[in-house]
N, C-alpha and C positions, 0 to 999 in steps of 0.2 A: 794127695794133690801134688801137681805137679809145681815146682817151683824153680824149675830150669828158665834162666833169662833166654827170651827168644832170639834167633840170628838176625842179624840185620838184615832185610830183605833187597836183594838187588844192590847191595854195597858193593862198590867197586875195589877190585883187587889193587892194593897200594904197589906202586911201581918202583919206589925208593926205600933206602934204609929208615929215614926219618918218620915217613908216613906208615912203614910196617911198624916201627916201635909203636907210635901213637894208636895204632889198631889193635896192637897185641893189648897193651895198657889200658885201652878203654873196654875191651872186651873181658880182660881178666877183673878190671875193676868191677864190672857188674857182678860177673860170678862169683868171684871172692866176698863180696859184699852181701849177696843173697845166700849162695850155699854155703860159705865160709871156707877154709883152705881144703879140709880133707876130702869135701865133697865135690871139688871143682878140679877138672881134668884138664891136661894141657891139650888133649886132644880136642875139647869141647871149646878152649878158647881159641884154638888155631882155626877152628870151623867158625866160630863166630866172626873171627876177625877177615875171613877170607884168604888165610895164607897157609903156608907149607907148616907141618908141626915141626920141622926141623930147625924153622926159624927161631923157636922159643929158647933152644939149647944155643944158638948162634949170638942173639943178641942178650940173652939173660943167664945163660948157664945154666937153666932148668926150671923147674916150678920154683923152687925156694928163691931163687934170685927173681925170678917174676913178680912173687907176692913182695919180696922186698922193694922192689921198683916200683910196685904200684903204693906201699905205703909210703913212700919217700915223695913220691910226686901227689899224694893226695894233700889237700887244704887243710889247715889248721882250723878247728873250732874252736880253740881257746885263745885266739888272738896271737898278739906278737909276744916275743920275751920281755918287752919293757913294760906290758901292759900293766894296769890296776886291776884291782879285785874287780871295781866297777866295769872296766873294759872286758874282762873274762865275763861277767855275766851278760853283758850286752852282747857281745858276740857270739856266746852260747845260744842266746834266746834267737838272735838273727839266724842261726843256723837251724832252727828247727822250723822256720818258714817253709810251705811248701815249694817255693820256688828260689830256696836257698842255694842249690849246686846246681845249676843248670847244665854244667858240663861233667859233674859227678855222678847225678842221679841221687843215690841214696845218701844218708849222713854218713861222713866219713869214719865217725867212731865205730859204726858196725864192722868194719873190716878188722877190728881188734876183739870185739864181741861175740862175733859167730864162733862156733864150737872149736874148741882148742884141739891142736895139732898136737900129735905124739913126738913130731919131729921137734927135736931139741934147738936147731937152728930157729926155727920158726918161733918157738916158746921165747926164746931169748930176744929174739925180734919183737913180739909182743911186748915183753918185760921193758925193752930199752925203751920204746914210744911211750910206755907208760909212766915210765920214770922221768921222761923228757916233759911231760903233760903235769906231773907233779912237780918237777922243778920250775915249773912256769907259775903254778899256783903259788908255790912258797917265796919265788920272787917278787909276785906282786905285793907282798905285804912287807918287803924289806924296809921300803919307806917309813912303814908305821914303827919298825922294831928298829930304828936308827941303823939299819944295815948289819945288825948282828946277825952272825952266822945260825941257822936254823939249828934246834936240837932235833933229839929223835923224836919228841913228841910232836914239834911242829910239823915234820914230815906225815906223821900219822894222820894228823888232822886234815893235811893237804890232801892224802890219799883218800881219806873218807870225802873229801869235798869231790874229788875225781870219780869215785864211787857213787856219789849224790847224781852227777851230770851222767855218766853212764848208765846208771838206771833209768833216768828221765828218758834218753835215746832207746833203751831197750823196752820199757814198756810201752813206748809210742810206735815201736816198729816192729822188733821181733816177736813181742807176746803183747799186743795191744790190750789195753785194762783201760776201761772208761771210770771215770771222767779225763784220765791223765791222754789217753790215747788222742783225743780230738780237741782237748781245750786249747783256746788261742795261746801261742807263746806268751803274749804278753800278759795275759792274766796267770802265768806262774811266777812272774818277777817275786811278787811280793813274797810267796812262800819259799822261794830259793834263795833270796836275798836273807830272809829270816833264818834260816837252815844254816847259810854260809857265815851270818853273823855268830851264830851259836858255835859254829866250829872254828873258826879263825878271824874273828871279829870283822868290823863293819865293812861291806863292800863299797869304800868310798876312796876317792883317790886323795891323796893329800897334798894341799897346794894353799899358797896365801890367798887370805880372803881380801876382796877389794874394798870391803867396807870396814875392814877389822873383825876382831872376835871378842865379844864380851862376856863373862860369865857373871851370873846374877844369882845370889844366894835369897830364895823366899822361903819364908815360913810353912813348913809342912803342917800334915794332921797334928793335933795336941798329942806330945809326948813323941813324936816323930823328928828325926833329924832335918835341917833345912834342905828345901830342893834346890840343887844347883842346875842353873839353866844356862846352857851356853847358846849364844845369839851370833849367828854369822850370815856371811852371804851364800844363798843356795849356790850350789853346783849342777854340772850334768848329772853327776850321779845320784843327785836327789830327786830327779824327774819322779821315779816309781813313788817316792812320798809323798810329793806335791800331788801327783793324781789322786792317791788314796785320801788326802786331806782334803780336796776339792770334790771328790764324788761323796765323801761321807758328809761334809757340809752341806752340799747339795740335797742328800737324803734327808737330813734334818729340816732343812727349809721346806721340802715337800710336803714332810708331816707337819708342818707349820701352816701352808700355805698351797694345796696341790693346784689352786686356780693359778698363781703368781709365779711358782718356781716349778722347775725342772731338774731331772738328773742327767746331764751332757754324756754322751757317749767318751769311754775312756780314752779312746784314741784321739779323738777330737781335743780333750784336755792334754794328753801326752805332747800333742803336735804344739800346743800352743805354749808350753814350758819350754818346750825344745827350743822354740824360735825365740821366747824372751830372755833365755840364757845364753843365747848367740852373741858373738861379739856385736858390737854396735846398736844393740837394743837400748832403749831408754828406761824401760820398765826395771824396778829393782826389786826382787824377789829375796827376802830373810827368812831363814828356818831357826827355830828354836829345838834344840836337842834336850833331853831329860836322859842320864844313864846312858848318852849315846844312841837314843831312839830320836827321830824327828816326831816331834809331836806338835809342832804350829808353825805356821807360815803367816807372813805378811806381804802384800804385794802393793807395791808402789807404783802408780801409772800416771805420768806426768800428762798435763792435759794441754792442748794448743792455746794458745792466746786468742781470745776473742777477735775476729776480722774487724777491720776499721770500720766498717759500715754499721757496727753494733754499738751499743751505749754504755757497755759495759767497761770500767776503768780496767785496763791489762794489769795482769798478776800473775805471777809464775805460781800454777796450782797443781794438784795431784789428787788423783782418788785413792784412797786407802783400803783394802780390804785384809782381814785377819781373820783367821781360823785357828782353832785350837781343838784337838782331840778330846771327846766328850769325857775321856777319862782323866783327863789332865787340867780340867778348868777349875777354878778357884786356886791355883797353885802359883798365880802370878804369873805364866806362861804369855797369855795376851797382854800385860802391860809391859813385859819386857821388850815384846816383839813392835808394841806401839812406839814406844819409848826410843828405841832404836831406828824406826821407821822415821819418826819425826827429827831425828838428828841427822839420819841421812838426807830427808829432804831439805833441810836447812843447809846442809853443805852444798848442796846443788842448786841454792838460789831460790828454791820452793817456799812461798810464804803463806800459802792456805794449803790445808788438806781437807778433802770432803771426804766424808763416810755416808754413802746413799743407803739410808734404811727405811725398810716399807713398815706401815704403821703396826703390823701384827706381831713384827720380830721385837718385842719389847726388852728380851734380855740383850741383844745388840744395843738397844739405844740406851740401858742403863750402863753397859760397858765403856760407850763412845762418851758418854755424859759424864761419867766419872772421872775420865781422861781430858776434861775440859773441853770438849766439842759441844757446840750450841747451835740451835736451830737457825739455818740462814736462808730466808726466804721459803717460800711453802708450793711445793709442786701440786698442782691441782690436775687430776685427769676425770676422764668420763667414757665411760665403756659404751661404745656405740653398737656392739653386735655385730655379727657377720653380716656381710655386703647384702642387700636384697638385690633376688635374681631380676636379670634383664635390666 
């Protein structure tokens, strides 16, 4: 199969040095990314760029210099030097989208993953680029380790993270393997975060919580130590966990009553939580962690005051929605979340919290009733069926 990149048809010959450099870099980038270093020839690059072969030596000093310039000019798929682990995951997944590199074309990592060259200078360049990527992964965890200098094992684990990310690119582009080759980038998030958590710790940026952080000890199973539950404000890096919780909760409700409930699309849920966690949103989202894993959430949604024409006495109110992963129910996670949500509501001047529960959801009704929630009016409804034709 011919994998040679097609020459740009009818592209005008560059007339100045900067345009020539750009044309050569663009042509070389395509060749190196698809064919690798050894199989790329400077003659083909010059032909693709529509310039004289000798100009590669003039501007780059030959093929090694051209490759070095391509690598230096390529975008970084692992975010910036000051990024957190969460940023690295976000930026890597963004880079897997089909339209992620409109100027570059293929994924930048492919430059370093294609067949290795026997040229020592090229091997050294690849090693340097990989070392910089590992440095970035190591630096992403400095805040969590108190800024301590990384040891050999830390660097080894960071290299394993890079190997994981590189492998994802390779198995999606160089040697496509299903379902990895065609799965949506966001659907990889959970598995990637779990793997990175196992290697170097949670992919979550460390910053002060706006509502404070509370640790609660709850009794575990008989003969087991108490469960330590950490309740804190949700952060941007928690979005994937929040999506998993919302979707899992929806699936459980659909099993309960498929007529009333549905499973929303993951992307719509992700957009919702990204919006409510943005600056200025009145919605409060708290999460509960057990052993570093987000296992529950509570969402506090302030309600508008009744308009002047209505007869209800104005009171600051909010809806509350609590979700706990099935394997962690009965550990006190829901109670810890609800207590924190009530405290937060009171601090914001909210005097009434509502928990909307459908009749069939008996488990949720028992949970909120045990926390002091009582019926407040009755919502009556009548199914009218589809509208009649005409």
